[in-house]
C-alpha positions in Angstrom: -87.0 -30.2 152.4 -87.0 -31.5 148.8 -86.5 -35.1 150.0 -89.5 -34.7 152.3 -91.7 -33.2 149.5 -90.7 -35.9 147.0 -91.4 -38.6 149.6 -94.9 -37.5 150.6 -97.3 -40.5 149.8 -100.2 -40.0 147.5 -103.5 -41.8 146.9 -105.8 -42.1 143.9 -109.1 -43.9 143.4 -109.4 -46.3 140.4 -112.8 -47.9 141.2 -115.6 -48.4 143.8 -117.7 -51.6 144.1 -121.3 -52.2 145.2 -120.3 -52.7 148.8 -118.4 -49.4 149.0 -114.9 -50.9 148.7 -112.3 -48.8 146.9 -109.4 -49.8 144.6 -106.7 -47.3 145.4 -103.4 -46.4 143.8 -100.9 -45.7 146.7 -97.2 -45.0 146.4 -96.1 -45.4 150.0 -93.5 -48.0 148.9 -92.0 -45.5 146.4 -93.8 -47.2 143.5 -97.5 -46.8 142.9 -99.2 -50.1 143.9 -102.8 -51.2 144.1 -104.5 -51.3 147.5 -108.1 -51.9 148.6 -109.9 -49.9 151.3 -112.8 -51.6 152.9 -116.1 -50.0 153.9 -114.8 -49.9 157.5 -111.6 -48.0 156.4 -109.3 -51.0 156.6 -106.4 -51.1 154.1 -105.2 -54.2 152.2 -102.1 -54.4 149.9 -103.0 -56.1 146.6 -99.8 -55.7 144.5 -96.1 -55.5 145.1 -94.8 -55.1 141.6 -91.5 -53.7 140.4 -93.4 -51.2 138.3 -96.3 -48.8 138.5 -99.9 -50.1 138.4 -101.5 -48.1 135.6 -105.2 -48.9 136.2 -107.6 -51.2 137.9 -111.3 -52.2 137.9 -113.5 -54.5 139.9 -115.2 -57.4 138.1 -118.9 -56.8 139.0 -120.5 -59.6 140.9 -117.2 -61.3 141.8 -114.4 -60.7 144.3 -112.0 -60.1 141.5 -110.1 -57.2 140.0 -108.3 -56.6 136.7 -105.2 -54.5 136.6 -103.1 -52.8 134.0 -99.3 -52.8 134.5 -96.2 -52.3 132.4 -92.4 -52.8 132.6 -89.9 -50.1 133.3 -92.2 -47.3 132.1 -92.5 -48.7 128.6 -96.3 -48.0 128.7 -97.0 -51.4 127.0 -99.8 -52.2 129.4 -100.5 -55.9 130.2 -103.7 -57.1 131.9 -103.9 -59.5 134.9 -106.6 -60.7 137.2 -106.5 -60.7 141.0 -108.5 -63.1 143.2 -109.6 -60.9 146.1 -111.0 -63.8 148.0 -107.5 -65.2 148.4 -105.6 -64.7 151.7 -102.6 -62.5 151.8 -101.2 -61.0 148.6 -103.2 -62.1 145.6 -101.4 -63.8 142.8 -101.4 -62.1 139.4 -103.1 -64.3 136.8 -102.3 -63.3 133.2 -105.4 -62.2 131.3 -104.2 -60.3 128.2 -100.4 -60.6 127.8 -98.2 -59.7 124.8 -95.3 -57.5 125.8 -94.7 -56.3 122.2 -98.0 -54.3 122.3 -100.2 -52.0 124.4 -103.3 -53.2 126.1 -105.2 -50.4 127.8 -107.9 -51.3 130.3 -111.2 -49.8 129.3 -114.0 -51.5 131.4 -114.9 -54.6 133.3 -118.2 -56.4 133.1 -119.4 -59.5 134.9 -118.5 -61.8 132.0 -115.8 -59.9 130.1 -113.1 -57.2 130.1 -112.9 -54.5 127.5 -109.5 -53.2 126.4 -107.9 -51.1 123.7 -104.8 -52.5 121.9 -102.5 -51.8 119.0 -101.6 -55.5 118.5 -103.1 -55.7 115.0 -100.6 -53.4 113.2 -98.7 -51.5 116.0 -100.4 -48.3 114.9 -104.2 -48.4 115.0 -106.1 -49.2 118.2 -108.9 -51.7 118.3 -111.5 -52.2 121.0 -111.7 -55.8 122.1 -113.8 -57.7 124.6 -112.1 -60.7 126.4 -114.6 -63.4 127.6 -113.6 -64.3 131.1 -115.0 -67.8 130.9 -113.6 -68.9 127.5 -110.7 -66.5 127.0 -112.0 -65.7 123.5 -111.8 -62.2 122.1 -114.5 -60.3 120.2 -113.3 -57.2 118.3 -115.9 -54.5 118.7 -114.1 -51.8 116.7 -111.2 -52.0 114.3 -111.8 -49.0 112.1 -108.3 -47.5 112.7 -107.1 -44.5 114.6 -105.8 -43.4 118.0 -108.4 -44.4 120.6 -109.0 -42.2 123.7 -111.6 -42.8 126.4 -114.4 -45.4 125.8 -117.7 -45.3 127.7 -119.9 -48.4 127.7 -123.6 -48.0 128.2 -125.2 -49.5 131.4 -127.2 -52.0 129.3 -123.9 -53.0 127.5 -125.5 -52.4 124.1 -123.4 -49.4 123.1 -119.7 -48.3 123.3 -119.0 -44.6 122.9 -115.5 -44.2 121.6 -113.5 -40.9 121.6 -111.0 -41.1 118.7 -108.4 -38.6 117.7 -109.8 -36.4 115.0 -108.0 -34.8 112.0 -107.2 -31.3 113.3 -104.9 -30.8 116.3 -106.5 -31.6 119.7 -109.7 -32.7 118.0 -111.8 -35.7 119.1 -114.3 -37.6 117.0 -117.2 -39.4 118.6 -118.1 -42.9 117.3 -121.0 -45.0 118.6 -120.5 -48.8 118.3 -123.3 -51.3 118.7 -121.6 -54.1 120.6 -123.7 -56.9 119.3 -123.2 -56.1 115.6 -120.1 -53.9 115.7 -122.0 -51.4 113.6 -120.3 -47.9 113.8 -122.1 -44.6 113.7 -120.1 -41.4 113.3 -121.8 -38.9 115.8 -119.3 -36.1 114.9 -117.1 -35.6 111.8 -113.4 -36.5 111.7 -112.3 -33.2 110.2 -114.1 -30.8 112.6 -111.8 -29.0 115.2 -113.8 -29.9 118.3 -112.4 -31.3 121.5 -114.7 -33.6 123.5 -114.1 -35.4 126.9 -115.7 -37.0 129.9 -118.6 -39.1 128.4 -121.2 -40.1 130.9 -124.2 -42.4 130.1 -127.7 -42.0 131.4 -128.7 -44.8 133.7 -131.3 -46.1 131.2 -128.8 -46.0 128.3 -131.1 -43.7 126.3 -128.3 -41.2 125.8 -125.3 -39.6 127.3 -123.8 -36.3 128.4 -120.4 -35.2 127.1 -118.1 -32.2 127.6 -117.6 -30.5 124.2 -116.4 -27.2 122.6 -118.4 -27.8 119.4 -119.5 -24.5 118.0 -118.0 -22.5 120.9 -114.8 -21.6 122.6 -115.4 -23.2 125.9 -116.3 -26.8 126.9 -120.0 -27.1 127.6 -122.2 -30.0 128.7 -124.1 -31.4 125.7 -126.7 -34.2 125.8 -127.2 -36.8 123.0 -130.5 -38.7 122.7 -130.1 -42.1 120.9 -133.8 -42.4 119.9 -133.9 -39.1 118.0 -130.2 -38.7 117.2 -130.3 -35.2 118.4 -128.0 -32.9 120.5 -129.0 -30.3 123.1 -127.1 -28.1 125.4 -127.4 -29.0 129.0 -125.1 -26.5 130.7 -123.0 -23.7 129.2 -120.6 -21.2 130.7 -118.8 -18.9 128.3 -116.0 -18.3 130.8 -115.3 -21.8 132.1 -114.8 -25.3 130.8 -117.5 -27.8 132.2 -117.5 -31.5 132.6 -120.2 -33.7 134.1 -120.7 -37.2 135.6 -124.3 -38.5 135.8 -125.5 -40.0 139.1 -127.1 -43.5 138.9 -130.3 -42.0 140.4 -130.9 -40.4 137.0 -131.8 -37.1 138.6 -128.4 -35.5 139.3 -124.9 -35.0 138.0 -121.7 -33.7 139.4 -120.4 -30.8 137.3 -116.7 -29.9 137.3 -116.0 -26.3 136.4 -112.4 -25.3 135.4 -111.5 -21.6 136.0 -107.9 -20.4 135.7 -106.4 -23.7 136.8 -108.9 -24.5 139.5 -111.5 -27.2 139.2 -114.5 -27.0 141.5 -117.4 -29.4 141.8 -121.1 -28.9 142.3 -124.3 -31.1 142.2 -126.7 -30.1 139.5 -130.1 -31.3 138.2 -129.8 -33.6 135.3 -133.2 -32.4 134.0 -132.3 -28.8 133.4 -128.7 -28.3 134.7 -129.9 -26.2 137.6 -127.5 -25.9 140.6 -128.5 -28.1 143.6 -125.5 -27.5 145.9 -121.8 -26.9 145.7 -119.4 -29.6 146.8 -117.6 -28.0 149.7 -114.0 -29.0 148.9 -111.1 -26.7 149.8 -110.7 -23.9 147.2 -107.8 -23.4 144.9 -107.3 -27.0 143.9 -108.4 -29.7 141.5 -111.6 -31.7 142.3 -111.2 -34.6 139.9 -109.2 -34.2 136.7 -106.1 -35.8 138.2 -103.7 -37.3 135.6 -104.0 -41.1 135.6 -107.2 -41.2 137.7 -110.8 -41.9 136.9 -112.9 -38.8 137.5 -115.6 -38.8 140.1 -116.9 -42.3 140.7 -120.5 -42.7 141.7 -121.4 -45.6 143.9 -123.8 -48.1 142.4 -126.9 -46.7 144.2 -125.8 -43.0 143.7 -125.7 -42.3 147.4 -122.1 -41.2 147.3 -119.3 -40.3 145.0 -115.5 -40.8 145.2 -113.5 -37.8 144.2 -109.8 -37.4 143.6 -108.6 -34.1 144.9 -105.2 -32.2 145.1 -104.0 -28.7 145.4 -100.7 -26.8 145.6 -100.8 -27.4 149.4 -102.4 -30.8 149.4 -100.9 -34.0 147.9 -103.5 -36.2 146.0 -106.1 -37.6 148.3 -109.4 -39.4 147.9 -112.6 -37.9 149.2 -116.0 -39.6 149.8 -118.9 -37.3 149.1 -122.4 -38.1 150.4 -125.0 -36.7 148.0 -127.9 -36.2 150.4 -126.0 -34.4 153.2 -123.0 -33.0 151.3 -120.7 -34.6 153.9 -117.0 -35.1 152.8 -114.7 -37.7 154.3 -111.0 -37.5 153.3 -109.2 -40.8 152.7 -105.5 -40.1 153.2 -102.5 -42.4 153.1 -102.2 -44.4 156.3 -98.7 -43.1 157.0 -99.2 -39.5 155.8 -96.7 -37.3 157.7 -97.4 -33.7 158.6 -97.0 -31.5 155.6 -94.0 -29.1 155.6 -94.6 -25.5 156.6 -94.6 -22.8 154.0 -96.7 -24.4 151.3 -98.8 -21.8 149.6 -101.2 -21.2 146.7 -99.9 -19.2 143.7 -100.9 -15.7 142.6 -102.6 -15.4 139.2 -101.3 -13.0 136.6 -101.6 -12.2 132.9 -98.4 -11.4 130.9 -98.8 -9.1 127.9 -97.2 -10.1 124.6 -96.0 -8.0 121.7 -98.9 -9.2 119.5 -101.6 -8.3 122.0 -102.2 -11.6 123.7 -102.3 -12.2 127.5 -100.4 -15.3 128.8 -101.9 -16.7 132.0 -99.2 -17.4 134.6 -99.2 -18.6 138.2 -96.5 -17.1 140.5 -95.3 -19.0 143.5 -93.3 -16.8 145.9 -90.8 -17.9 148.6 -92.0 -17.2 152.1 -89.2 -14.8 152.8 -89.4 -13.1 149.4 -86.5 -15.0 147.8 -83.2 -13.7 146.5 -84.3 -12.4 143.1 -83.8 -15.7 141.2 -86.6 -17.4 139.3 -87.5 -20.6 137.5 -90.0 -20.7 134.7 -91.7 -24.1 135.0 -93.3 -25.1 131.7 -95.9 -27.9 131.4 -96.0 -30.7 128.9 -98.6 -31.5 126.3 -98.6 -29.1 124.5 -102.4 -29.5 124.6 -102.4 -29.8 128.4 -102.3 -27.1 131.1 -100.6 -26.0 134.3 -103.2 -26.5 136.9 -103.5 -25.6 140.6 -102.5 -29.1 141.6 -99.8 -30.7 143.7 -96.3 -30.5 142.3 -93.5 -31.5 144.7 -90.8 -30.1 142.3 -92.5 -26.6 142.2 -92.9 -26.6 146.0 -89.2 -27.6 146.3 -88.0 -24.9 144.0 -90.0 -22.3 146.1 -88.5 -23.8 149.3 -85.0 -23.2 147.8 -85.8 -19.5 147.5 -86.6 -19.3 143.8 -89.7 -17.4 142.6 -91.5 -20.0 140.4 -93.4 -18.8 137.4 -95.8 -21.4 135.8 -97.2 -20.2 132.5 -100.0 -21.5 130.3 -98.4 -20.3 127.0 -100.5 -20.2 123.9 -101.4 -23.8 122.9 -102.4 -24.7 126.5 -105.7 -26.2 127.2 -108.3 -25.0 129.8 -108.4 -21.4 128.4 -110.6 -22.0 125.4 -110.4 -23.4 121.9 -108.9 -20.2 120.4 -106.0 -20.3 122.9 -105.1 -24.0 122.5 -105.1 -23.6 118.7 -102.6 -20.7 118.7 -99.5 -22.9 118.5 -100.7 -25.5 116.0 -98.1 -26.6 113.3 -96.4 -23.5 111.8 -97.5 -21.3 114.8 -95.1 -23.3 117.1 -92.6 -20.5 117.5 -95.3 -18.1 118.6 -95.5 -20.2 121.8 -91.8 -20.0 122.3 -92.0 -16.2 121.9 -94.3 -16.2 124.9 -91.3 -17.1 127.0 -89.5 -13.9 125.9 -92.6 -11.9 126.9 -92.5 -13.6 130.3 -88.8 -12.8 130.7 -89.5 -9.1 129.9 -92.3 -9.0 132.5 -90.3 -10.5 135.4 -89.0 -7.3 136.9 -92.6 -6.3 137.7 -92.7 -9.1 140.3 -89.2 -8.4 141.7 -87.1 -10.9 139.7 -83.6 -10.3 138.5 -83.7 -11.0 134.8 -80.1 -12.2 134.7 -80.9 -15.0 137.2 -83.8 -17.0 135.5 -83.8 -20.6 134.4 -86.2 -22.7 132.3 -87.5 -26.0 133.6 -89.9 -28.4 131.8 -90.8 -31.9 130.9 -91.9 -33.6 127.7 -93.2 -30.7 125.5 -92.1 -28.5 128.4 -88.6 -29.9 127.8 -88.8 -28.8 124.1 -89.8 -25.4 125.3 -86.7 -25.3 127.6 -84.4 -26.2 124.7 -86.2 -23.8 122.3 -85.9 -21.0 124.8 -82.2 -21.6 125.2 -81.7 -21.9 121.4 -83.9 -19.1 120.2 -83.5 -16.6 123.1 -79.9 -17.4 124.2 -79.3 -14.1 125.9 -82.3 -14.4 128.2 -81.8 -17.6 130.2 -79.2 -18.5 132.7 -79.7 -22.3 132.7 -82.2 -25.0 131.7 -83.5 -28.3 133.1 -84.9 -30.5 130.3 -86.8 -33.7 131.3 -87.7 -36.1 128.5 -87.8 -33.2 126.1 -87.7 -32.9 122.3 -84.5 -31.7 120.8 -85.5 -32.0 117.1 -89.1 -32.1 116.0 -88.0 -34.1 112.9 -86.1 -36.9 114.7 -88.8 -37.0 117.4 -91.5 -37.7 114.8 -89.2 -40.1 112.9 -88.4 -42.1 116.0 -91.4 -41.9 118.3 -93.6 -45.0 118.6 -95.5 -45.8 115.5 -98.9 -45.5 117.2 -98.0 -41.9 118.3 -96.6 -40.5 115.1 -99.9 -39.8 113.3 -101.6 -38.2 116.4 -98.5 -36.0 117.1 -98.3 -34.8 113.5 -101.7 -33.3 113.9 -100.2 -30.9 116.4 -96.6 -30.3 115.1 -97.0 -30.7 111.4 -96.2 -33.7 109.1 -92.8 -35.0 108.1 -94.1 -35.1 104.5 -95.6 -31.6 104.3 -94.0 -29.5 107.0 -90.4 -30.8 107.2 -88.9 -27.4 106.4 -90.7 -25.7 109.3 -90.1 -28.7 111.7 -86.4 -28.2 110.9 -86.6 -24.5 111.5 -88.4 -24.9 114.9 -86.0 -27.6 116.2 -83.6 -26.4 118.9 -81.0 -28.9 117.7 -80.6 -27.0 114.5 -79.8 -23.8 116.6 -77.5 -25.6 118.9 -74.6 -23.2 118.0 -76.6 -20.4 119.6 -77.1 -22.1 123.0 -74.8 -20.8 125.7 -76.6 -21.5 128.9 -75.7 -24.7 130.9 -78.2 -27.6 130.6 -79.3 -30.4 132.8 -81.1 -33.3 131.1 -83.1 -36.2 132.6 -84.5 -39.1 130.5 -85.9 -42.6 130.9 -84.2 -45.3 128.7 -87.6 -46.8 127.8 -89.5 -43.7 126.8 -92.0 -44.7 124.1 -93.1 -41.1 123.5 -89.9 -39.0 123.3 -87.0 -41.4 122.5 -83.8 -41.3 124.5 -82.0 -40.3 121.4 -83.5 -36.8 121.7 -81.6 -36.3 125.0 -78.5 -38.0 123.7 -78.2 -35.9 120.6 -78.6 -32.5 122.4 -76.1 -33.6 125.1 -73.6 -34.7 122.4 -74.0 -31.5 120.4 -73.4 -29.3 123.4 -70.4 -31.3 124.5 -68.8 -30.7 121.2 -69.3 -27.0 121.7 -68.0 -27.0 125.3 -71.4 -25.9 126.7 -71.9 -27.5 130.1 -74.5 -30.3 129.9 -75.2 -33.1 132.3 -77.3 -36.1 131.2 -78.9 -38.5 133.6 -80.5 -41.7 132.1 -82.6 -44.1 134.2 -82.7 -47.6 132.7 -86.0 -48.5 134.5 -88.0 -45.4 133.6 -90.0 -44.3 130.6 -91.6 -40.9 129.9 -90.7 -39.3 133.2 -89.7 -40.5 136.6 -92.3 -42.8 138.2 -90.2 -44.3 140.9 -89.3 -42.4 144.1 -85.8 -43.7 144.3 -85.0 -42.2 140.9 -86.7 -38.9 141.7 -84.7 -38.7 144.9 -81.6 -39.2 142.8 -82.4 -36.9 139.9 -84.1 -33.9 141.4 -81.6 -33.0 144.2 -78.9 -33.0 141.5 -81.0 -30.8 139.2 -81.7 -28.4 142.1 -78.0 -28.2 143.0 -77.3 -27.5 139.3 -79.8 -24.6 139.4 -78.5 -23.2 142.6 -75.0 -23.1 141.2 -75.9 -21.6 137.9 -78.3 -19.0 139.3 -75.7 -18.0 141.9 -73.0 -17.7 139.3 -75.2 -15.5 137.1 -75.5 -13.0 139.9 -71.8 -12.4 140.0 
């Protein structure tokens, strides 16, 4: 069953051109490659690389595409051009290449490609335009900082840059005039606001953005360039909202996030009024897929391309026709029948000793299970467990485990107050949520002596912290690319990530005492549960040394610990062959440990 789940192919839309063609990421080969789907539904393979394609855009007005790709998961993206007029498999023509640095594809225009890069000093990101005719670069922004999404206005006059702000999980908005490189700060650096999903008006007179400025939830706010003024377009005090403007200038798609589900609806751009819901299956994610571009409008606004997934549906692409509401699903060409038994989770709230309520999803085995459970913790920490496709969770449920998926304090998608509750010296409050979950498990029929922790990245830190700070509660742990020491993590992570991570965890200069206190490695003598560790050798975020030092420390104490290292992976397992090697071993480890704890 696990092999089947891990082998299910997925598709994801990167771009749509004026003729209705799609650039699609598809992993039927086991590694995500770029394909093109024609207006008639025909498929064409565009890349056969040894590594994952990270992004792609059409060059407007030409049968060309620009792609971003890296090597062995190192995330140092390089940019290449594809001639789509060529027969057979197009040749990759280098466009922006320097393997020592990152080059993140931002946008493609008829005469140039925009990208973000840290090549100036390895730390700060600049916005650069590469002229396709001459090969010359124009630096549009080099003011320093960690650059997030960038939205270029339809008239090419403006670039709206989302930069990491000062407080944890904050985003500052900068407006750059592309001709002069003049920069206007639209929001302050030191204000604790998160902002996302910028979308320009077709006439470039302003934009709409999702923001929690002056409120707890993400609302849709409109900015007018002529007056320099902000106004609220759509507000929902219980849900996070995001919006994508239709090229007709009259409508926008609105994504509404509610307890892990993202639904879509068509609204009026003039006043935000509802026009019609988008009738996708409930209980999933319409847009907001990791690595994907969010809903893509066709050039004429007649239809949109939506990335969709749910706990019972691997990622697919859906064409949405605005006038009729018709939906056409674009699945992988060799998509097998989905396994039986896939189910949506139950939603619960777990009370904590300090009066909070932790949102959790509970996935139950079809036959009720045997009393064992796995608590599956998301990464981030400023991310969220959503109602999306996760082959590992589905596999754990198929093995007979009840799977509990929490959004511990610090998680996004439940309001600004909630995602701020683990910042810096509040870190261990988030770890304490795991103990509250453990105390609550009997209420859903789980044997407390037979519960394991499972998580990746920050979720891996939470696994190690749970085993170290709550050693009597957990029977085993599976740590994937996790942090063993917050100090050595910050010391050894990539230079460009250190500053942005210190906003969340605390600084080495000012908070080292607490970082030491909150590091599982410094409590390794208390760990007694067996541990299974998976890591990529080229991880630029959480260095391999984090896995090596926890494995070495446990080995010295005769605590069982198995470490798997994959030389062609980075921050996680992107290649199917590696997933098919690692996860069955991790599942066998859990089966053995949870069976033993029953005796």
